[in-house]
C-alpha positions as CSV (number, residue, x, y, z in Angstrom):
1,M,-19.2,37.7,23.9
2,S,-17.8,35.7,20.8
3,L,-19.3,32.6,19.5
4,A,-16.6,29.7,18.6
5,P,-16.4,29.8,14.6
6,E,-19.2,27.5,13.3
7,R,-16.8,23.8,12.3
8,P,-16.6,23.9,8.9
9,R,-18.0,21.2,6.8
10,A,-14.4,20.0,5.9
11,L,-13.8,19.0,8.8
12,A,-16.9,17.9,10.0
13,E,-17.5,13.9,10.9
14,P,-19.5,12.2,7.8
15,T,-23.2,11.1,8.4
16,R,-24.8,10.6,5.3
17,K,-23.4,7.7,3.5
18,V,-22.0,7.9,-0.2
19,G,-23.8,6.1,-3.1
20,S,-22.9,3.6,-5.6
21,G,-21.3,6.2,-8.1
22,W,-19.2,7.9,-6.3
23,V,-17.8,4.3,-4.6
24,V,-17.3,3.3,-8.3
25,L,-15.5,6.6,-9.0
26,F,-13.3,5.8,-5.7
27,V,-12.3,2.5,-6.7
28,L,-11.4,3.6,-10.2
29,A,-8.9,6.2,-8.4
30,N,-7.7,3.5,-6.6
31,I,-6.7,1.3,-9.5
32,G,-5.1,4.3,-11.5
33,M,-2.7,4.4,-7.8
34,Y,-2.0,0.7,-7.3
35,L,-1.5,-0.7,-11.0
36,P,1.4,1.9,-11.3
37,M,2.6,1.4,-8.0
38,Q,2.4,-2.1,-7.6
39,V,3.4,-3.6,-11.3
40,P,6.8,-1.3,-12.1
41,T,8.0,-2.7,-8.6
42,T,6.9,-6.5,-9.2
43,F,7.5,-7.1,-12.8
44,L,9.4,-4.5,-14.4
45,M,12.0,-3.1,-12.2
46,P,13.7,-6.8,-10.7
47,E,13.9,-7.5,-14.7
48,Q,14.8,-4.0,-15.8
49,I,18.1,-4.6,-13.0
50,A,18.2,-7.8,-13.7
51,E,19.3,-7.1,-17.5
52,I,21.4,-4.1,-16.4
53,D,23.2,-6.0,-13.8
54,P,22.6,-9.5,-13.7
55,V,25.6,-10.7,-11.4
56,G,24.6,-8.2,-8.3
57,K,20.6,-8.0,-9.1
58,V,20.0,-9.0,-5.5
59,G,21.8,-6.0,-3.7
60,S,20.7,-3.8,-6.6
61,Y,16.9,-4.3,-6.6
62,A,17.7,-3.9,-2.6
63,W,19.0,-0.9,-3.1
64,V,15.9,0.6,-5.7
65,S,13.7,-0.6,-3.5
66,M,15.3,1.3,-0.5
67,M,15.8,4.5,-2.2
68,G,11.8,4.4,-3.3
69,A,10.7,3.6,0.2
70,V,13.2,6.3,1.6
71,S,11.0,9.0,0.2
72,G,7.9,8.4,1.6
73,I,9.3,8.8,5.1
74,V,9.6,12.3,4.9
75,I,7.3,13.2,1.5
76,A,3.7,11.5,2.9
77,P,3.6,13.1,6.5
78,L,5.0,16.4,4.9
79,A,2.4,16.2,2.0
80,G,-0.8,15.1,4.5
81,A,0.2,18.2,6.4
82,L,0.5,20.7,4.1
83,C,-2.6,18.9,2.5
84,D,-4.8,19.5,5.8
85,R,-4.0,23.1,5.8
86,T,-4.9,23.7,1.5
87,T,-7.3,26.6,1.6
88,S,-7.4,26.5,-2.4
89,R,-10.8,27.4,-3.3
90,F,-10.7,24.0,-5.5
91,G,-10.7,21.8,-1.6
92,R,-8.1,20.2,0.4
93,R,-7.5,16.7,-1.4
94,R,-8.1,17.8,-5.5
95,P,-4.8,19.7,-5.8
96,W,-3.1,16.8,-4.1
97,L,-4.6,14.6,-6.2
98,V,-3.9,16.2,-9.7
99,A,-0.4,17.1,-8.7
100,G,0.7,13.8,-7.7
101,S,-1.3,12.3,-10.8
102,L,0.8,13.7,-12.9
103,V,4.4,13.9,-11.2
104,C,3.6,9.8,-11.1
105,M,3.0,9.7,-15.2
106,A,6.1,11.5,-16.2
107,A,8.3,9.4,-13.7
108,L,6.9,6.3,-15.2
109,V,7.6,7.4,-19.0
110,G,11.3,8.4,-17.1
111,T,12.0,4.8,-15.9
112,G,10.6,3.2,-18.9
113,L,14.0,5.1,-20.5
114,Q,16.8,3.9,-18.2
115,T,19.7,1.9,-18.7
116,T,21.3,2.1,-15.3
117,V,20.6,0.7,-11.6
118,V,21.1,4.5,-10.8
119,G,19.0,5.7,-13.4
120,V,16.5,3.4,-12.2
121,A,16.6,4.2,-8.5
122,V,15.9,8.0,-9.3
123,G,13.2,7.0,-11.2
124,S,12.2,4.4,-8.0
125,L,12.3,7.5,-6.0
126,V,10.6,10.0,-7.9
127,L,7.4,7.5,-8.5
128,S,7.1,6.7,-4.8
129,A,7.5,10.7,-3.8
130,S,4.4,10.6,-6.6
131,F,2.3,8.2,-4.6
132,M,2.9,9.7,-1.1
133,I,1.3,13.0,-2.9
134,I,-1.7,11.0,-4.4
135,G,-2.1,9.5,-0.9
136,A,-1.9,13.0,0.9
137,G,-5.1,13.3,-0.8
138,L,-6.4,10.0,-1.6
139,S,-6.3,8.4,1.5
140,P,-8.4,10.9,3.9
141,V,-11.2,10.9,1.7
142,V,-12.8,8.0,3.3
143,P,-12.5,9.4,6.7
144,D,-13.7,13.0,5.3
145,Q,-16.8,11.8,3.4
146,V,-17.8,8.0,4.3
147,P,-19.2,7.5,7.5
148,V,-18.2,4.9,10.2
149,E,-21.0,2.1,9.4
150,Q,-20.2,2.1,6.2
151,R,-15.9,2.9,6.0
152,G,-15.8,-1.2,5.8
153,V,-17.1,-2.2,2.8
154,V,-16.5,0.6,0.9
155,L,-12.8,0.2,1.8
156,G,-13.2,-3.5,1.1
157,W,-14.5,-2.5,-2.7
158,A,-11.6,0.1,-2.4
159,M,-9.3,-2.3,-1.7
160,V,-10.1,-4.6,-4.9
161,P,-7.4,-3.0,-6.9
162,Q,-4.8,-3.6,-4.4
163,A,-5.5,-6.8,-4.4
164,G,-6.0,-7.8,-7.9
165,G,-3.5,-4.7,-9.4
166,L,-1.2,-7.5,-10.2
167,I,-2.5,-9.8,-12.3
168,A,-4.5,-7.1,-14.1
169,G,-1.3,-5.1,-14.7
170,G,0.6,-8.2,-15.6
171,L,-2.1,-9.0,-18.2
172,L,-1.9,-5.9,-19.5
173,L,1.9,-5.6,-19.9
174,G,2.1,-8.6,-22.5
175,V,0.0,-6.1,-24.8
176,V,3.0,-4.0,-25.4
177,T,6.9,-5.0,-25.4
178,G,9.7,-3.5,-24.1
179,F,10.6,-1.5,-21.0
180,P,9.7,1.8,-22.6
181,A,6.3,1.0,-23.9
182,Q,4.9,-0.9,-20.7
183,Y,6.2,1.8,-18.5
184,A,4.0,4.2,-20.8
185,L,1.0,1.7,-20.5
186,M,1.3,2.0,-16.9
187,A,1.5,5.8,-16.7
188,V,-1.9,5.7,-18.4
189,M,-3.6,4.9,-15.1
190,P,-3.4,8.0,-13.0
191,L,-6.0,9.4,-15.3
192,L,-8.8,7.3,-13.5
193,I,-7.2,9.4,-10.8
194,L,-7.8,12.9,-12.4
195,L,-11.1,11.1,-13.6
196,F,-12.1,10.8,-9.4
197,A,-10.5,14.4,-8.9
198,F,-12.4,16.4,-10.8
199,T,-15.9,14.7,-9.9
200,M,-16.3,14.6,-6.1
201,K,-17.0,17.0,-4.4
202,D,-14.0,18.7,-2.0
203,P,-15.5,21.3,0.7
204,P,-12.8,23.6,0.8
205,L,-11.2,24.8,4.2
206,P,-11.9,28.4,5.4
207,L,-8.6,30.2,6.0
208,Q,-9.9,30.7,9.9
209,H,-10.0,27.1,10.2
210,R,-6.5,26.5,8.6
211,D,-3.5,25.7,11.7
212,P,-0.5,27.8,11.1
213,F,1.8,25.0,9.6
214,S,5.6,25.0,11.1
215,L,8.6,22.9,11.1
216,R,8.5,22.4,14.5
217,A,5.2,21.1,14.7
218,F,5.6,19.3,11.8
219,L,8.5,17.3,13.4
220,R,6.5,17.2,16.4
221,G,3.5,14.8,14.0
222,Y,5.9,12.5,14.1
223,R,5.7,12.0,17.8
224,I,2.1,10.4,18.8
225,S,2.2,10.5,22.1
226,P,1.2,6.6,23.3
227,R,-0.6,8.5,26.4
228,Q,-2.9,10.8,24.6
229,H,-3.5,8.4,21.5
230,P,-2.9,4.9,22.6
231,D,-5.0,3.0,19.7
232,F,-3.1,4.8,16.6
233,V,-0.1,4.0,18.4
234,W,-0.8,0.6,18.5
235,A,-2.7,0.6,15.2
236,M,0.8,1.7,13.6
237,T,2.9,-0.7,15.6
238,S,0.9,-3.4,13.9
239,R,0.4,-2.0,10.7
240,F,4.4,-1.9,10.4
241,I,5.5,-5.3,11.9
242,M,2.5,-6.7,9.5
243,G,4.4,-4.5,6.9
244,L,7.7,-6.5,7.8
245,G,6.1,-10.2,7.5
246,Y,4.4,-9.4,4.2
247,G,7.4,-7.9,2.9
248,M,9.5,-10.6,3.9
249,G,7.4,-13.1,2.2
250,T,6.5,-11.5,-1.2
251,L,9.2,-9.0,-1.8
252,Y,12.1,-11.6,-3.6
253,L,9.0,-14.0,-4.9
254,P,10.6,-13.4,-8.6
255,Y,14.2,-15.0,-7.2
256,F,12.5,-17.5,-5.6
257,L,11.5,-19.1,-8.2
258,Q,14.1,-18.4,-10.3
259,D,16.9,-19.7,-7.6
260,V,14.8,-21.9,-5.6
261,L,12.8,-23.5,-7.5
262,H,14.1,-23.6,-10.9
263,Y,11.2,-22.7,-12.6
264,E,12.5,-22.4,-16.1
265,Q,13.9,-25.9,-15.9
266,L,10.4,-27.5,-14.3
267,F,8.5,-25.8,-17.6
268,P,10.8,-25.7,-20.2
269,G,10.1,-23.3,-22.7
270,Q,8.1,-20.6,-20.0
271,S,10.2,-17.9,-17.9
272,T,10.0,-17.1,-14.5
273,E,7.8,-13.9,-15.3
274,D,5.2,-16.8,-16.4
275,G,5.1,-18.4,-13.2
276,L,5.5,-15.4,-11.3
277,L,2.3,-14.6,-13.0
278,I,0.8,-17.5,-12.2
279,V,1.4,-17.2,-8.7
280,I,-0.1,-13.6,-8.1
281,G,-2.9,-14.8,-10.4
282,I,-4.1,-17.1,-7.8
283,N,-3.0,-15.1,-4.8
284,C,-5.3,-12.1,-6.4
285,V,-7.9,-14.7,-7.3
286,A,-8.0,-15.5,-3.2
287,T,-7.6,-12.0,-2.1
288,I,-10.5,-10.7,-3.7
289,S,-13.0,-13.3,-2.6
290,T,-12.4,-12.4,0.5
291,V,-11.7,-8.6,0.6
292,V,-15.5,-7.2,0.4
293,L,-16.8,-9.4,2.3
294,S,-14.5,-9.3,5.2
295,G,-14.8,-5.8,5.0
296,W,-19.0,-5.6,4.8
297,L,-18.6,-8.5,7.9
298,S,-16.8,-6.3,9.9
299,D,-19.5,-3.1,9.9
300,R,-22.4,-5.9,10.4
301,L,-20.8,-7.1,13.6
302,G,-18.8,-3.7,14.4
303,K,-16.1,-6.2,15.2
304,R,-12.8,-5.4,13.3
305,R,-9.8,-6.7,15.7
306,M,-11.1,-10.1,15.3
307,L,-10.9,-10.2,11.8
308,V,-7.8,-8.2,11.5
309,F,-6.2,-10.9,14.0
310,V,-7.4,-13.9,12.0
311,G,-6.5,-12.5,8.5
312,G,-2.8,-11.8,9.9
313,V,-2.5,-15.3,11.6
314,T,-3.6,-17.3,8.6
315,M,-1.4,-15.1,6.7
316,A,1.5,-16.6,8.6
317,V,0.6,-20.1,8.2
318,A,1.2,-19.1,4.2
319,A,4.9,-18.9,4.8
320,I,5.4,-22.3,6.8
321,P,5.3,-24.5,4.0
322,L,7.2,-22.5,2.0
323,A,10.1,-22.8,4.6
324,L,9.4,-26.8,5.4
325,R,9.1,-27.7,1.4
326,P,9.5,-25.5,-1.5
327,T,8.0,-26.6,-4.2
328,W,6.0,-25.8,-7.2
329,T,2.4,-27.2,-5.7
330,V,3.1,-25.7,-2.4
331,T,4.0,-22.2,-3.5
332,L,0.6,-22.4,-4.9
333,V,-1.2,-23.5,-2.2
334,A,0.6,-20.8,0.4
335,A,-0.9,-18.5,-2.6
336,V,-3.9,-19.1,-2.1
337,I,-3.6,-18.9,1.7
338,L,-1.7,-16.2,1.8
339,G,-4.7,-14.0,-0.5
340,L,-7.5,-15.5,1.7
341,G,-5.6,-14.1,4.8
342,Y,-4.9,-10.7,3.2
343,G,-7.7,-10.1,1.8
344,V,-9.3,-10.2,5.4
345,Y,-6.8,-8.1,6.6
346,L,-6.4,-5.6,4.3
347,A,-10.2,-3.8,4.1
348,V,-10.8,-4.0,8.2
349,D,-7.1,-2.6,9.2
350,T,-7.3,0.3,7.2
351,A,-11.1,1.1,8.5
352,L,-10.0,0.2,12.3
353,V,-7.3,2.9,11.5
354,T,-9.8,5.4,10.4
355,E,-11.5,5.0,13.6
356,V,-8.7,6.0,15.9
357,L,-7.7,8.8,14.2
358,P,-6.1,11.5,16.6
359,A,-8.1,14.6,15.1
360,S,-10.3,15.4,12.2
361,A,-7.9,18.1,11.2
362,D,-4.9,16.2,10.5
363,R,-7.0,13.0,8.5
364,G,-4.4,13.8,5.6
365,K,-1.4,13.6,8.0
366,D,-2.2,11.2,10.4
367,M,-3.2,8.5,7.3
368,A,0.1,9.2,5.7
369,L,1.6,7.8,9.1
370,A,-0.3,5.0,8.7
371,N,0.3,4.1,5.7
372,L,3.8,5.1,5.9
373,M,3.8,2.2,8.4
374,T,3.1,-0.5,6.0
375,S,5.4,0.7,3.5
376,L,8.1,2.2,5.4
377,P,9.1,-1.8,6.2
378,Y,10.4,-2.0,2.6
379,V,13.1,0.1,3.4
380,L,13.9,-2.6,6.0
381,V,13.2,-5.9,4.1
382,P,16.0,-5.8,1.8
383,P,19.0,-5.1,3.8
384,I,17.4,-7.7,6.0
385,A,16.7,-10.0,3.4
386,S,19.9,-9.7,2.0
387,V,21.6,-11.0,5.5
388,V,18.8,-13.6,6.1
389,L,19.6,-15.1,2.1
390,G,23.1,-14.6,2.6
391,N,24.0,-15.8,6.1
392,L,21.2,-16.8,7.8
393,G,19.5,-19.6,6.3
394,G,18.5,-18.7,3.0
395,Y,15.0,-18.3,1.9
396,R,14.0,-20.8,5.0
397,S,14.6,-18.8,7.3
398,L,13.1,-15.7,5.2
399,F,9.9,-17.5,5.3
400,L,10.3,-18.5,8.9
401,C,10.9,-14.8,10.0
402,S,7.8,-13.4,8.0
403,A,5.4,-16.3,9.6
404,A,6.8,-15.1,13.0
405,M,6.3,-11.5,11.8
406,S,3.0,-11.9,10.8
407,V,1.7,-13.4,13.9
408,L,3.4,-10.7,16.5
409,G,2.0,-7.8,14.3
410,A,-1.8,-9.8,13.9
411,T,-1.5,-10.1,18.0
412,M,-0.7,-6.2,18.9
413,V,-4.4,-5.7,17.3
414,W,-5.7,-6.3,20.7
415,N,-4.1,-3.7,22.1
416,V,-6.3,-1.4,20.5
417,K,-9.4,-0.7,23.0
418,G,-11.3,1.5,21.3
419,V,-12.6,-0.3,18.6
420,R,-14.0,-3.6,19.0
C-alpha cells in the first residue's frame, strides 16, 4: 500500500510567528511597491497628461488609467497561477519578485521620457503589468508564512506604506525637477523589494506537488463557485464595491481642486499640486493613525467583519460633505474622516481575505484575484466618472455615488460567515 506524499513546507499552513526583522523587511518591500505604484498615477501622470493635452486632459487621463488597469485583469491571475506552480530551486515567490521589480524600474524610466498620451498609456500598461508580477510574489507571502493570529498586525504594518506612500512620494518628488528625473527617482524604490526577495526564506515546491497548468484550468480559475466558496466570493464582491466607492471619491481629486475649488485662485502663488499634497498628507496621517491599531485589534478581538464594516461606513461619511458643501475647509475635514476609515478598513479586510482563500496550493492566484477586486474598479471609474461629471450632476453626484458604494460594500462583508 502506497503512502500519500508528505505535504511540502511550501504548501503547509504557517504556525510559527514571524519575527520583527522579517516584518521590517516586508514593510520595506511594500514601500518599494506602493510608492512607484501610487505616486506616478497621482502626481506625475495627471500633470504629464495635462501638459501634453490641456484641453482633453480628463478624457485622456481616463483612457490612460483604463489602459493601466486593464492589464491587471489577465496578468494578475495568470502571474499568480504560474507563481503557485513555480518549482525553481530559489523558491516560488522570489523569481517573480525579482522579475517584476526589474520590469517596474525599466517602465518607470521609460514613462518619464514620453511626450505623447499614447506613450504615457503604454508606459502605464507596462508599469501596471510589472506590479501584477510583483504582487504575484508578494501578496501570498503572508498566508504562506504568517499564522492567522498574527496577520492583522503584520498587515497593519505592511499597509503603512500604502497609507503613507503618497505623502512620502510627494515630498520625494520635490527633491528633483522634470518628469524624467522624478520617474527615475521612483525607479529606485523597487530595490527594496529585491532586498526582501533575497533575504526571505522561500521553500521550493517539489516538482511532484506541482499542479499541471493549462489554459482551460486557468480560465476556470476565474470562476470561483459561490456554492463551494461563498465566503471568498462575498469577500471579493465587497472589495470590488468598496474599490468603486474609493476610486470615485479620490481618482479625480486633482481636477476637483483645480476646477471646483479653484485652488490657485484661493491661494495665489501656490499650485494645485501643492493643495493636493496638503490633502494627501492629512489623509495619510489619519490613515496611518488607525491602520496598525485596527490590524492589532482585529487579532486580539478575533472580529474582522465588524472593523471592515466600520471602516467602510466611515469612508462613506467622508464623501457626503464634499457633495453638499465643496469648500477647502470641508475638503480637509473629509480627508481626515476618509483616512480614519480607510486605515481601519485596509489591513483588516486583507487579513479577512487571507482566512477565506479556497486552497493553499492556489494562494498566489487567489490573492491575485482578491487584489484584482481593488484594481479592477479603476477600469470602470474613469468612464463612469466621465459620464457623471459631464451629464449627471458633476462632482456632487460623483461623491454621493462614492458614499453609496462604500456603504454597500461595507454591508456585504456581513455575508462572510466563516470569519468573525
